[in-house]
N, CA, C and O atoms as a MOPAC input file, in Angstrom:
PM7 MOZYME 1SCF
protein

 N      0.81900 1    -1.19800 1    -0.00600 1
 C      0.02000 1    -0.05700 1     0.00500 1
 C      0.85500 1     1.25700 1    -0.01300 1
 O      0.45300 1     2.29300 1    -0.54200 1
 N      2.03700 1     1.12200 1     0.60500 1
 C      2.87800 1     2.37700 1     0.71100 1
 C      3.34700 1     2.86800 1    -0.73600 1
 O      3.34400 1     4.04400 1    -1.10100 1
 N      3.73600 1     1.81000 1    -1.47200 1
 C      4.14700 1     2.09400 1    -2.85800 1
 C      3.11800 1     2.70200 1    -3.69600 1
 O      3.40600 1     3.66900 1    -4.40100 1
 N      1.98400 1     2.23100 1    -3.67600 1
 C      0.80900 1     2.78100 1    -4.33200 1
 C      0.41400 1     4.16900 1    -3.98800 1
 O     -0.03200 1     4.96200 1    -4.81600 1
 N      0.60300 1     4.43600 1    -2.69500 1
 C      0.37100 1     5.84900 1    -2.13700 1
 C      1.32300 1     6.86400 1    -2.67600 1
 O      0.97300 1     7.98500 1    -3.04600 1
 N      2.56600 1     6.40500 1    -2.70200 1
 C      3.68200 1     7.26100 1    -3.24400 1
 C      3.45900 1     7.59600 1    -4.79600 1
 O      3.64000 1     8.73600 1    -5.22400 1
 N      3.09800 1     6.64300 1    -5.52400 1
 C      2.80000 1     6.64000 1    -6.95800 1
 C      1.61800 1     7.77200 1    -7.06900 1
 O      1.71900 1     8.78700 1    -7.75700 1
 N      0.57200 1     7.44700 1    -6.33500 1
 C     -0.64700 1     8.41100 1    -6.36200 1
 C     -0.14300 1     9.78700 1    -6.02900 1
 O     -0.44700 1    10.70900 1    -6.78500 1
 N      0.58100 1    10.00800 1    -4.99300 1
 C      0.91300 1    11.39600 1    -4.64900 1
 C      1.84300 1    12.02300 1    -5.61300 1
 O      1.78200 1    13.23600 1    -5.81700 1
 N      2.79900 1    11.18300 1    -6.28500 1
 C      3.77500 1    11.54300 1    -7.28100 1
 C      3.00000 1    12.05400 1    -8.44300 1
 O      3.31800 1    13.13200 1    -8.94500 1
 N      1.99300 1    11.34800 1    -8.91000 1
 C      1.11400 1    11.71900 1   -10.05400 1
 C      0.24300 1    13.03200 1    -9.76500 1
 O      0.01200 1    13.86600 1   -10.64100 1
 N     -0.18900 1    13.12200 1    -8.52700 1
 C     -1.01400 1    14.36900 1    -8.21700 1
 C     -0.07600 1    15.59200 1    -8.20300 1
 O     -0.47800 1    16.67800 1    -8.61800 1
 N      1.21700 1    15.41500 1    -7.71000 1
 C      2.18700 1    16.56200 1    -7.72300 1
 C      2.51400 1    16.88900 1    -9.07900 1
 O      2.48800 1    18.06400 1    -9.44400 1
 N      2.84300 1    15.89300 1    -9.91500 1
 C      3.22900 1    16.10800 1   -11.34500 1
 C      2.05400 1    16.81800 1   -12.06200 1
 O      2.30200 1    17.73600 1   -12.84300 1
 N      0.75300 1    16.41400 1   -11.81600 1
 C     -0.33700 1    17.09300 1   -12.28800 1
 C     -0.46400 1    18.67100 1   -11.93300 1
 O     -0.75100 1    19.55300 1   -12.74300 1
 N     -0.22200 1    18.82400 1   -10.70700 1
 C     -0.29700 1    20.19000 1   -10.16700 1
 C      0.89500 1    21.08800 1   -10.74700 1
 O      0.70400 1    22.27400 1   -11.01500 1
 N      2.08800 1    20.48700 1   -10.92100 1
 C      3.16000 1    21.24400 1   -11.54500 1
 C      2.85200 1    21.54700 1   -12.94300 1
 O      3.26600 1    22.60800 1   -13.41000 1
 N      2.18300 1    20.74900 1   -13.65400 1
 C      1.80100 1    20.90900 1   -15.05300 1
 C      0.75400 1    21.97400 1   -15.26400 1
 O      0.76200 1    22.73000 1   -16.23500 1
 N     -0.12200 1    21.99100 1   -14.33100 1
 C     -1.40400 1    22.79000 1   -14.41400 1
 C     -1.17400 1    24.19100 1   -13.72900 1
 O     -1.93800 1    25.12800 1   -13.96100 1
 N     -0.12200 1    24.30200 1   -12.89900 1
 C      0.13800 1    25.51000 1   -12.08700 1
 C      0.27600 1    26.83400 1   -13.03900 1
 O     -0.28200 1    27.87900 1   -12.70600 1
 N      0.98300 1    26.74800 1   -14.14100 1
 C      1.14500 1    28.00200 1   -14.98200 1
 C     -0.16000 1    28.30400 1   -15.53100 1
 O     -0.38600 1    29.47100 1   -15.85100 1
 N     -1.02900 1    27.44000 1   -15.68300 1
 C     -2.41300 1    27.88100 1   -16.24200 1
 C     -3.29500 1    28.46600 1   -15.36100 1
 O     -4.23100 1    29.15200 1   -15.77300 1
 N     -3.06700 1    28.24000 1   -14.03400 1
 C     -4.08200 1    28.62700 1   -13.07000 1
 C     -4.08100 1    30.16500 1   -12.87800 1
 O     -5.10200 1    30.72600 1   -12.48000 1
 N     -2.98600 1    30.82900 1   -13.14700 1
 C     -3.03300 1    32.25100 1   -13.07700 1
 C     -3.48800 1    32.93400 1   -14.32700 1
 O     -3.79900 1    34.12300 1   -14.26200 1
 N     -3.54900 1    32.33000 1   -15.38300 1
 C     -3.97800 1    33.08900 1   -16.68000 1
 C     -5.48200 1    32.82700 1   -16.85400 1
 O     -5.99800 1    31.72600 1   -16.66300 1
 N     -6.12300 1    33.90300 1   -17.22400 1
 C     -7.44600 1    33.91600 1   -17.50400 1
 C     -7.66500 1    34.40500 1   -18.91100 1
 O     -6.99300 1    35.34500 1   -19.33600 1
 N     -8.57200 1    33.81100 1   -19.65100 1
 C     -8.78400 1    34.33000 1   -21.02600 1
 C     -9.22300 1    35.79200 1   -21.04100 1
 O     -9.84600 1    36.30000 1   -20.10900 1
 N     -8.87500 1    36.41900 1   -22.11900 1
 C     -9.36900 1    37.82900 1   -22.24500 1
 C    -10.84000 1    37.92100 1   -22.48800 1
 O    -11.31400 1    37.11200 1   -23.28600 1
 N    -11.59200 1    38.74400 1   -21.94500 1
 C    -13.05000 1    38.92000 1   -22.08500 1
 C    -13.24500 1    39.12600 1   -23.62100 1
 O    -12.40900 1    39.75900 1   -24.26500 1
 N    -14.33300 1    38.59700 1   -24.18900 1
 C    -14.52600 1    38.89700 1   -25.69000 1
 C    -14.98900 1    40.30700 1   -25.80800 1
 O    -15.54300 1    40.85800 1   -24.85700 1
 N    -14.78300 1    40.90600 1   -26.94000 1
 C    -15.07100 1    42.32500 1   -27.21800 1
 C    -16.69500 1    42.28100 1   -27.52200 1
 O    -17.16500 1    41.81200 1   -28.55800 1
 N    -17.35400 1    42.76200 1   -26.60700 1
 C    -18.76800 1    42.63500 1   -26.73800 1
 C    -19.48800 1    43.60600 1   -27.76200 1
 O    -20.63000 1    43.42800 1   -28.18600 1
 N    -18.74500 1    44.54400 1   -28.06100 1
 C    -19.23200 1    45.47400 1   -29.04100 1
 C    -18.98800 1    44.96000 1   -30.44400 1
 O    -19.65600 1    45.40700 1   -31.37600 1
 N    -18.14900 1    44.12800 1   -30.61100 1
 C    -17.86600 1    43.57200 1   -31.99100 1
 C    -17.32100 1    44.66000 1   -32.84500 1
 O    -17.60300 1    44.70400 1   -34.04200 1
 N    -16.58200 1    45.50600 1   -32.30000 1
 C    -15.80500 1    46.43700 1   -33.10800 1
 C    -14.51800 1    46.89200 1   -32.46500 1
 O    -14.36100 1    46.62300 1   -31.27400 1
 N    -13.61400 1    47.52700 1   -33.09400 1
 C    -12.45200 1    47.79000 1   -32.61900 1
 C    -12.39100 1    48.94000 1   -31.68700 1
 O    -13.22400 1    49.83900 1   -31.80300 1
 N    -11.44200 1    48.99100 1   -30.73800 1
 C    -11.54700 1    50.06400 1   -29.71900 1
 C    -11.13500 1    51.38000 1   -30.27900 1
 O    -10.51300 1    51.44100 1   -31.33900 1
 N    -11.48000 1    52.47600 1   -29.56700 1
 C    -11.22100 1    53.80700 1   -30.02900 1
 C     -9.62800 1    53.89200 1   -29.99200 1
 O     -9.06000 1    54.47900 1   -30.91400 1
 N     -8.96100 1    53.37900 1   -29.05400 1
 C     -7.56500 1    53.43500 1   -29.09000 1
 C     -6.85600 1    52.81300 1   -30.26100 1
 O     -5.94600 1    53.40400 1   -30.84200 1
 N     -7.27300 1    51.63400 1   -30.59900 1
 C     -6.56700 1    50.98900 1   -31.70600 1
 C     -7.03700 1    51.87800 1   -33.07300 1
 O     -6.23800 1    52.02500 1   -33.99700 1
 N     -8.21300 1    52.37900 1   -33.11600 1
 C     -8.55100 1    53.14000 1   -34.31100 1
 C     -7.68500 1    54.44200 1   -34.39200 1
 O     -7.29500 1    54.92200 1   -35.45700 1
 N     -7.40900 1    54.99600 1   -33.07600 1
 C     -6.61900 1    56.26000 1   -33.21000 1
 C     -5.15100 1    55.87900 1   -33.57300 1
 O     -4.40400 1    56.60900 1   -34.22400 1
 N     -4.83100 1    54.68500 1   -33.09000 1
 C     -3.32400 1    54.22500 1   -33.50700 1
 C     -3.22200 1    54.15500 1   -35.05900 1
 O     -2.24100 1    54.56300 1   -35.68000 1
 N     -4.30100 1    53.61300 1   -35.61500 1
 C     -4.22000 1    53.50500 1   -37.12300 1
 C     -4.34900 1    54.91600 1   -37.82300 1
 O     -3.71900 1    55.18000 1   -38.84700 1
 N     -5.11400 1    55.71100 1   -37.27200 1
 C     -5.16400 1    57.01800 1   -37.72600 1
 C     -3.78200 1    57.73100 1   -37.76200 1
 O     -3.46600 1    58.44700 1   -38.71300 1
 N     -3.00700 1    57.52100 1   -36.74500 1
 C     -1.67900 1    58.09700 1   -36.64000 1
 C     -0.74200 1    57.35500 1   -37.62500 1
 O      0.10200 1    57.97600 1   -38.27200 1
 N     -0.90400 1    56.02500 1   -37.72600 1
 C      0.08400 1    55.34000 1   -38.71600 1
 C     -0.33300 1    55.74400 1   -40.10700 1
 O      0.58800 1    55.75500 1   -40.92300 1
 N     -1.47800 1    56.06400 1   -40.52700 1
 C     -1.80500 1    56.42500 1   -41.87800 1
 C     -1.24600 1    57.81200 1   -42.00200 1
 O     -0.64500 1    58.11600 1   -43.03200 1
 N     -1.39300 1    58.62400 1   -41.08500 1
 C     -0.70600 1    59.96000 1   -41.22200 1
 C      0.75900 1    59.91500 1   -41.26900 1
 O      1.34400 1    60.72700 1   -41.98700 1
 N      1.39800 1    59.07600 1   -40.59800 1
 C      2.91800 1    58.94200 1   -40.72100 1
 C      3.21200 1    58.35300 1   -42.03400 1
 O      4.25600 1    58.75400 1   -42.54900 1
 N      2.54500 1    57.51600 1   -42.66900 1
 C      2.70300 1    57.00100 1   -44.08100 1
 C      2.70700 1    58.24100 1   -44.93300 1
 O      3.62100 1    58.48400 1   -45.72100 1
 N      1.64500 1    59.03000 1   -44.75100 1
 C      1.46600 1    60.20000 1   -45.64800 1
 C      2.71100 1    61.10500 1   -45.61100 1
 O      3.26900 1    61.49200 1   -46.63700 1
 N      3.11500 1    61.42100 1   -44.35700 1
 C      4.39000 1    62.29300 1   -44.26900 1
 C      5.66500 1    61.63700 1   -44.79500 1
 O      6.52500 1    62.31400 1   -45.35800 1
 N      5.80600 1    60.14600 1   -44.59000 1
 C      6.99000 1    59.51600 1   -44.96800 1
 C      7.14700 1    59.57200 1   -46.58000 1
 O      8.21300 1    59.87800 1   -47.11300 1
 N      5.97000 1    59.24300 1   -47.30100 1
 C      6.01500 1    59.18800 1   -48.63200 1
 C      6.12100 1    60.67500 1   -49.17400 1
 O      6.85100 1    60.92800 1   -50.13300 1
 N      5.47000 1    61.52500 1   -48.61700 1
 C      5.60000 1    62.90900 1   -48.89800 1
 C      6.98800 1    63.50600 1   -48.82500 1
 O      7.41300 1    64.29900 1   -49.66500 1
 N      7.66200 1    63.08800 1   -47.79000 1
 C      9.07100 1    63.41900 1   -47.63600 1
 C     10.01400 1    62.87100 1   -48.73400 1
 O     11.06500 1    63.43800 1   -49.03200 1
 N      9.58400 1    61.75700 1   -49.30300 1
 C     10.44500 1    61.21600 1   -50.36400 1
 C      9.95800 1    61.90500 1   -51.75300 1
 O     10.39200 1    61.48100 1   -52.82400 1
 N      9.15300 1    62.85100 1   -51.69900 1
 C      8.79400 1    63.62500 1   -52.94100 1
 C      7.61100 1    63.14300 1   -53.62700 1
 O      7.35900 1    63.56800 1   -54.75400 1
 N      6.84500 1    62.28000 1   -53.04300 1
 C      5.57500 1    61.67700 1   -53.59400 1
 C      4.39000 1    62.45100 1   -53.34600 1
 O      3.69500 1    62.08900 1   -52.39700 1
 N      4.02900 1    63.45000 1   -54.01900 1
 C      2.83800 1    64.23700 1   -53.77700 1
 C      1.63300 1    63.48300 1   -53.84600 1
 O      0.73300 1    63.69800 1   -53.03400 1
 N      1.51600 1    62.53000 1   -54.83000 1
 C      0.38100 1    61.73900 1   -55.04200 1
 C      0.12200 1    60.86700 1   -53.80500 1
 O     -1.03100 1    60.60100 1   -53.46600 1
 N      1.15300 1    60.43900 1   -53.15600 1
 C      1.04000 1    59.61800 1   -51.91700 1
 C      0.41400 1    60.53000 1   -50.85100 1
 O     -0.42800 1    60.04900 1   -50.09200 1
 N      0.74800 1    61.71800 1   -50.75700 1
 C      0.15400 1    62.53200 1   -49.71800 1
 C     -1.37400 1    62.64500 1   -49.87700 1
 O     -2.13700 1    62.60000 1   -48.91200 1
 N     -1.77500 1    62.79500 1   -51.15300 1
 C     -3.17600 1    62.73500 1   -51.45200 1
 C     -3.86600 1    61.40500 1   -51.14600 1
 O     -4.91800 1    61.33700 1   -50.51100 1
 N     -3.14100 1    60.24600 1   -51.68700 1
 C     -3.86600 1    58.89600 1   -51.40300 1
 C     -3.87300 1    58.61000 1   -49.86600 1
 O     -4.93300 1    58.28400 1   -49.33200 1
 N     -2.80600 1    58.71400 1   -49.19400 1
 C     -2.75400 1    58.39900 1   -47.71000 1
 C     -3.55700 1    59.42400 1   -46.97300 1
 O     -4.13900 1    59.11300 1   -45.93400 1
 N     -3.61300 1    60.63600 1   -47.46800 1
 C     -4.46800 1    61.70100 1   -46.83100 1
 C     -5.94000 1    61.35300 1   -46.91400 1
 O     -6.67300 1    61.59200 1   -45.95500 1
 N     -6.37300 1    60.82900 1   -47.95800 1
 C     -7.82400 1    60.44100 1   -48.07200 1
 C     -8.12600 1    59.17700 1   -47.11200 1
 O     -9.24700 1    59.09900 1   -46.61000 1
 N     -7.23000 1    58.25900 1   -46.86400 1
 C     -7.32100 1    57.21700 1   -46.02900 1
 C     -7.50100 1    57.82500 1   -44.63500 1
 O     -8.40000 1    57.51900 1   -43.85200 1
 N     -6.54800 1    58.71100 1   -44.42700 1
 C     -6.54500 1    59.38400 1   -42.99000 1
 C     -7.74400 1    60.00000 1   -42.70500 1
 O     -8.27200 1    59.87200 1   -41.60000 1
 N     -8.29300 1    60.75200 1   -43.71900 1
 C     -9.52000 1    61.42300 1   -43.44600 1
 C    -10.63900 1    60.46200 1   -43.09400 1
 O    -11.38900 1    60.74200 1   -42.15800 1
 N    -10.79500 1    59.34400 1   -43.79100 1
 C    -11.85100 1    58.48300 1   -43.45400 1
 C    -11.67000 1    57.80700 1   -42.06900 1
 O    -12.60100 1    57.56400 1   -41.30100 1
 N    -10.31000 1    57.52000 1   -41.83100 1
 C    -10.02700 1    56.90000 1   -40.44200 1
 C    -10.29700 1    58.06500 1   -39.26900 1
 O    -10.75600 1    57.73300 1   -38.17600 1
 N    -10.01900 1    59.26500 1   -39.54100 1
 C    -10.03200 1    60.27500 1   -38.59100 1
 C    -11.60100 1    60.48300 1   -38.30600 1
 O    -12.03300 1    60.57200 1   -37.15700 1
 N    -12.36500 1    60.54700 1   -39.37200 1
 C    -13.79200 1    60.77500 1   -39.25500 1
 C    -14.38100 1    59.60900 1   -38.35900 1
 O    -15.15300 1    59.92300 1   -37.45400 1
 N    -14.08100 1    58.38300 1   -38.54800 1
 C    -14.45300 1    57.31800 1   -37.67600 1
 C    -14.07500 1    57.37600 1   -36.30300 1
 O    -14.78300 1    56.96600 1   -35.38400 1
 N    -12.88700 1    57.91800 1   -36.17300 1
 C    -12.35200 1    58.00700 1   -34.72300 1
 C    -13.23200 1    59.20700 1   -34.06300 1
 O    -13.68900 1    59.07400 1   -32.92800 1
 N    -13.42100 1    60.25200 1   -34.74500 1
 C    -14.05300 1    61.44500 1   -34.26300 1
 C    -15.53100 1    60.92900 1   -33.91400 1
 O    -16.05200 1    61.31700 1   -32.86900 1
 N    -16.14000 1    60.15000 1   -34.68600 1
 C    -17.61000 1    59.79800 1   -34.41200 1
 C    -17.57000 1    58.84700 1   -33.18900 1
 O    -18.42400 1    58.95000 1   -32.30800 1
 N    -16.66900 1    58.00500 1   -33.13700 1
 C    -16.71500 1    56.97900 1   -32.01700 1
 C    -16.32400 1    57.67400 1   -30.62300 1
 O    -16.84500 1    57.36200 1   -29.55200 1
 N    -15.39700 1    58.59700 1   -30.77100 1
 C    -15.08700 1    59.39200 1   -29.51100 1
 C    -16.21300 1    60.23500 1   -29.00900 1
 O    -16.42200 1    60.30700 1   -27.79800 1
 N    -16.95100 1    60.87800 1   -29.87700 1
 C    -18.13800 1    61.63600 1   -29.57900 1
 C    -19.18000 1    60.74500 1   -28.90100 1
 O    -19.74700 1    61.10000 1   -27.86700 1
 N    -19.43100 1    59.50500 1   -29.54800 1
 C    -20.43000 1    58.62400 1   -29.09500 1
 C    -20.15000 1    57.98300 1   -27.75700 1
 O    -21.02400 1    57.79900 1   -26.91000 1
 N    -18.91200 1    57.66400 1   -27.62000 1
 C    -18.47900 1    56.67900 1   -26.44400 1
 C    -18.07400 1    57.58300 1   -25.20900 1
 O    -18.32000 1    57.27500 1   -24.04300 1
 N    -17.41000 1    58.76200 1   -25.61800 1
 C    -16.83300 1    59.57800 1   -24.48000 1
 C    -17.37900 1    60.93200 1   -24.30500 1
 O    -16.91600 1    61.66000 1   -23.42600 1
 N    -18.32600 1    61.32300 1   -25.07500 1
 C    -18.97900 1    62.59000 1   -25.01100 1
 C    -18.39200 1    63.64300 1   -25.91600 1
 O    -17.23400 1    63.54800 1   -26.32400 1
 N    -19.22100 1    64.69400 1   -26.24700 1
 C    -18.88100 1    65.68700 1   -27.32900 1
 C    -17.78300 1    66.62800 1   -26.69900 1
 O    -17.20700 1    67.41600 1   -27.44900 1
 N    -17.48700 1    66.58800 1   -25.45300 1
 C    -16.61700 1    67.63600 1   -24.95300 1
 C    -15.28200 1    66.96200 1   -24.28800 1
 O    -14.67100 1    67.46800 1   -23.34700 1
 N    -14.94600 1    65.78300 1   -24.90900 1
 C    -13.64900 1    64.98200 1   -24.63900 1
 C    -12.49100 1    65.84300 1   -25.09100 1
 O    -12.55000 1    66.38700 1   -26.19400 1
 N    -11.48300 1    65.99300 1   -24.33300 1
 C    -10.34500 1    66.73500 1   -24.76300 1
 C     -9.65400 1    66.35100 1   -26.09100 1
 O     -8.99200 1    67.17800 1   -26.71800 1
 N     -9.82100 1    65.08300 1   -26.50100 1
 C     -9.23500 1    64.66100 1   -27.69400 1
 C     -9.94100 1    65.21900 1   -28.92200 1
 O     -9.31700 1    65.32000 1   -29.97900 1
 N    -11.15600 1    65.56800 1   -28.83100 1
 C    -11.93800 1    65.86900 1   -30.02600 1
 C    -11.29700 1    67.17900 1   -30.70700 1
 O    -11.31700 1    67.23100 1   -31.93700 1
 N    -10.78700 1    68.13000 1   -30.05300 1
 C    -10.33600 1    69.37400 1   -30.57400 1
 C     -9.07400 1    68.98700 1   -31.41600 1
 O     -8.91400 1    69.53900 1   -32.50400 1
 N     -8.12900 1    68.02000 1   -30.94200 1
 C     -7.06500 1    67.64100 1   -31.71000 1
 C     -7.41100 1    66.84400 1   -32.95900 1
 O     -6.85800 1    67.05300 1   -34.03900 1
 N     -8.32100 1    65.95100 1   -32.77200 1
 C     -8.80600 1    65.11200 1   -33.79300 1
 C     -9.47800 1    65.98600 1   -35.01100 1
 O     -9.32700 1    65.72300 1   -36.20400 1
 N    -10.17900 1    66.97600 1   -34.53100 1
 C    -10.73900 1    67.92100 1   -35.63500 1
 C     -9.69700 1    68.77400 1   -36.29100 1
 O     -9.82500 1    69.10900 1   -37.46800 1
 N     -8.71600 1    69.11800 1   -35.59600 1
 C     -7.57600 1    69.78500 1   -36.18500 1
 C     -6.72500 1    68.93000 1   -37.09400 1
 O     -6.23000 1    69.39900 1   -38.11900 1
 N     -6.55100 1    67.65600 1   -36.71600 1
 C     -5.97200 1    66.68500 1   -37.55900 1
 C     -6.76300 1    66.55300 1   -38.90500 1
 O     -6.18000 1    66.54800 1   -39.98900 1
 N     -8.02500 1    66.45500 1   -38.78600 1
 C     -8.88700 1    66.29600 1   -40.00900 1
 C     -8.77700 1    67.55600 1   -40.90600 1
 O     -8.66500 1    67.44800 1   -42.12700 1
 N     -8.80900 1    68.68100 1   -40.31200 1
 C     -8.71500 1    69.95900 1   -40.98800 1
 C     -7.38500 1    70.05300 1   -41.86000 1
 O     -7.39700 1    70.35700 1   -43.05300 1
 N     -6.22100 1    69.75500 1   -41.11900 1
 C     -4.96500 1    69.76000 1   -41.60500 1
 C     -4.73900 1    68.68000 1   -42.70200 1
 O     -4.06000 1    68.93100 1   -43.69700 1
 N     -5.28400 1    67.56100 1   -42.51000 1
 C     -5.30400 1    66.49900 1   -43.57200 1
 C     -5.91100 1    66.92900 1   -44.79600 1
 O     -5.35600 1    66.81000 1   -45.88800 1
 N     -7.11900 1    67.46100 1   -44.61400 1
 C     -7.84300 1    67.92900 1   -45.80900 1
 C     -7.07600 1    68.97900 1   -46.64200 1
 O     -7.08900 1    69.02100 1   -47.87200 1
 N     -6.38600 1    69.84800 1   -45.80100 1
 C     -5.49200 1    70.97300 1   -46.40100 1
 C     -4.35700 1    70.29900 1   -47.16600 1
 O     -4.03900 1    70.75900 1   -48.26200 1
 N     -3.77900 1    69.32700 1   -46.70400 1
 C     -2.65300 1    68.50800 1   -47.20800 1
 C     -3.10900 1    67.92000 1   -48.53600 1
 O     -2.38300 1    67.97500 1   -49.52900 1
 N     -4.33300 1    67.35000 1   -48.55200 1
 C     -4.78500 1    66.74300 1   -49.77700 1
 C     -5.06500 1    67.85400 1   -50.89200 1
 O     -4.75700 1    67.70600 1   -52.07500 1
 N     -5.63900 1    68.89600 1   -50.40200 1
 C     -5.79200 1    70.18000 1   -51.42600 1
 C     -4.61500 1    70.57900 1   -51.89700 1
 O     -4.53300 1    70.72600 1   -53.11600 1
 N     -3.54400 1    70.82100 1   -51.13600 1
 C     -2.24600 1    71.21000 1   -51.53900 1
 C     -1.55200 1    70.18800 1   -52.51300 1
 O     -0.91700 1    70.53100 1   -53.51000 1
 N     -1.74600 1    68.92100 1   -52.11100 1
 C     -1.14300 1    67.93900 1   -52.84900 1
 C     -1.73300 1    67.81900 1   -54.35900 1
 O     -1.05000 1    67.57800 1   -55.35400 1
 N     -3.09800 1    68.02900 1   -54.33500 1
 C     -3.75500 1    67.92900 1   -55.61600 1
 C     -3.42000 1    69.19800 1   -56.42800 1
 O     -3.51100 1    69.16300 1   -57.65600 1
 N     -3.05100 1    70.27200 1   -55.80700 1
 C     -2.56400 1    71.54000 1   -56.53400 1
 C     -1.11700 1    71.34700 1   -56.97900 1
 O     -0.55600 1    72.17900 1   -57.69200 1
 N     -0.57200 1    70.32800 1   -56.58300 1
 C      0.92300 1    70.06500 1   -56.83400 1
 C      1.97100 1    70.74200 1   -56.03900 1
 O      3.15100 1    70.74000 1   -56.39300 1
 N      1.52500 1    71.34400 1   -54.92100 1
 C      2.45300 1    72.01800 1   -54.08700 1
 C      2.94900 1    71.17200 1   -53.03700 1
 O      2.35300 1    71.13100 1   -51.96100 1
 N      4.08200 1    70.43000 1   -53.26700 1
 C      4.61000 1    69.34500 1   -52.38200 1
 C      4.93300 1    70.01300 1   -50.93700 1
 O      4.50300 1    69.54600 1   -49.88300 1
 N      5.68800 1    71.08000 1   -51.02500 1
 C      6.16500 1    71.63600 1   -49.68400 1
 C      4.97800 1    71.98600 1   -48.71700 1
 O      4.98000 1    71.62700 1   -47.54000 1
 N      3.97400 1    72.70400 1   -49.28600 1
 C      2.83300 1    73.15700 1   -48.46200 1
 C      2.03200 1    71.87500 1   -47.99100 1
 O      1.56200 1    71.74400 1   -46.86000 1
 N      1.94000 1    70.92600 1   -49.03600 1
 C      1.15300 1    69.59100 1   -48.65600 1
 C      1.85400 1    68.90900 1   -47.51800 1
 O      1.19700 1    68.42000 1   -46.59900 1
 N      3.18500 1    68.85800 1   -47.54400 1
 C      3.92700 1    68.13000 1   -46.64500 1
 C      3.91400 1    68.87600 1   -45.16600 1
 O      3.91100 1    68.24200 1   -44.11100 1
 N      3.90800 1    70.15800 1   -45.24400 1
 C      3.75100 1    70.98800 1   -44.11000 1
 C      2.40200 1    70.65700 1   -43.31800 1
 O      2.35200 1    70.44900 1   -42.10600 1
 N      1.31500 1    70.64000 1   -44.20200 1
 C     -0.02800 1    70.30700 1   -43.64800 1
 C     -0.02300 1    68.94300 1   -43.13500 1
 O     -0.57200 1    68.71500 1   -42.05700 1
 N      0.51900 1    68.04900 1   -43.77200 1
 C      0.57800 1    66.64100 1   -43.32100 1
 C      1.31000 1    66.50800 1   -42.09600 1
 O      0.85100 1    65.75600 1   -41.23600 1
 N      2.37700 1    67.12300 1   -41.88900 1
 C      3.06600 1    66.97100 1   -40.68600 1
 C      2.23700 1    67.62500 1   -39.43200 1
 O      2.28600 1    67.11900 1   -38.31100 1
 N      1.49900 1    68.75800 1   -39.71700 1
 C      0.66900 1    69.28400 1   -38.63400 1
 C     -0.51000 1    68.34800 1   -38.37300 1
 O     -0.99300 1    68.30600 1   -37.24200 1
 N     -1.00900 1    67.57500 1   -39.39100 1
 C     -2.06800 1    66.70300 1   -39.20200 1
 C     -1.63100 1    65.48600 1   -38.32400 1
 O     -2.38100 1    65.02000 1   -37.46700 1
 N     -0.40300 1    65.00100 1   -38.57200 1
 C      0.12500 1    63.88800 1   -37.71900 1
 C      0.39700 1    64.39000 1   -36.23200 1
 O      0.19000 1    63.66300 1   -35.26100 1
 N      0.84700 1    65.60700 1   -36.13900 1
 C      1.00500 1    66.08000 1   -34.78100 1
 C     -0.23800 1    66.18000 1   -34.05500 1
 O     -0.26500 1    65.79100 1   -32.88800 1
 N     -1.25500 1    66.64600 1   -34.59500 1
 C     -2.59400 1    66.80000 1   -33.83600 1
 C     -3.16200 1    65.33700 1   -33.79100 1
 O     -3.85500 1    65.05900 1   -32.81300 1
 N     -2.95900 1    64.42400 1   -34.68800 1
 C     -3.45000 1    63.07200 1   -34.53300 1
 C     -2.78100 1    62.51700 1   -33.31100 1
 O     -3.45400 1    61.95700 1   -32.44600 1
 N     -1.57500 1    62.64200 1   -33.21400 1
 C     -0.75500 1    62.00700 1   -32.03300 1
 C     -1.40700 1    62.69700 1   -30.73800 1
 O     -1.72000 1    62.01200 1   -29.76400 1
 N     -1.58600 1    64.00700 1   -30.77300 1
 C     -2.11800 1    64.59800 1   -29.41900 1
 C     -3.41400 1    64.05400 1   -29.08600 1
 O     -3.73700 1    63.88200 1   -27.91100 1
 N     -4.30500 1    63.72600 1   -30.21800 1
 C     -5.71600 1    63.30600 1   -30.02500 1
 C     -5.53000 1    61.81700 1   -29.45200 1
 O     -6.19100 1    61.45500 1   -28.47900 1
 N     -4.71500 1    61.06200 1   -30.01200 1
 C     -4.53900 1    59.75800 1   -29.65100 1
 C     -4.07600 1    59.65100 1   -28.21800 1
 O     -4.64100 1    58.88200 1   -27.44100 1
 N     -3.06200 1    60.40500 1   -27.85600 1
 C     -2.49000 1    60.42300 1   -26.39700 1
 C     -3.66000 1    60.99400 1   -25.56200 1
 O     -3.75900 1    60.50800 1   -24.43600 1
 N     -4.49200 1    61.86400 1   -25.88300 1
 C     -5.62200 1    62.31300 1   -24.97500 1
 C     -6.63200 1    61.22900 1   -24.77600 1
 O     -7.48600 1    61.33800 1   -23.89600 1
 N     -6.56600 1    60.17000 1   -25.57400 1
 C     -7.62400 1    59.03300 1   -25.39800 1
 C     -7.05300 1    58.08300 1   -24.60800 1
 O     -7.81500 1    57.21500 1   -24.18100 1
 N     -5.74700 1    58.01900 1   -24.26600 1
 C     -5.13900 1    57.03000 1   -23.49700 1
 C     -5.61100 1    57.24600 1   -22.01600 1
 O     -5.91000 1    58.35200 1   -21.56500 1
 N     -5.64800 1    56.01700 1   -21.27300 1
 C     -5.85400 1    56.10500 1   -19.87100 1
 C     -4.82200 1    56.74700 1   -19.10700 1
 O     -3.65500 1    56.56300 1   -19.45100 1
 N     -5.08600 1    57.47400 1   -18.11800 1
 C     -4.03700 1    58.27600 1   -17.39900 1
 C     -3.03500 1    57.28700 1   -16.69600 1
 O     -2.08800 1    57.72800 1   -16.04400 1

C-alpha cells in the first residue's frame, strides 16, 4: 500500500506542477461591441498619417493625397466614435478635428501640386493626430 500511495501522490504532484502555470492565466474577455476600440482606431489614424508624411518626404505628392484620403476616413471614424462613447466635450476631440482639417488641407495642396505646403500640412495633421490619440489614453 505504501508504494501505491507514493505513486498516487507523485502523479498528483506532477499534475499540479503541469497545471500551475495555467492557474493564473485567464482568457481575455470577448469584445462585446464587435468592433475595434477607439484607442486602436486612433493608433491606425496616426499610422496612416505617418505614411502620408513619410512618402511625402520622399517627394511623392500623389502619396500625400492617397494616404491623406485614407486618413480622413479613419479620422472621421475616430471622431464619431469618441463623440459617441466619451462625449462631445472630450479633450481629444479638438485635436482630432484639427488633424482632420490639416489632412484635408494637405490633400488640397497635394492635388494642386504644391509638395512643400502639402507636406507641411501633413506634418501638422500627424502632430494633432498624435495629441488626440494620447488624450484618449488612460491616465
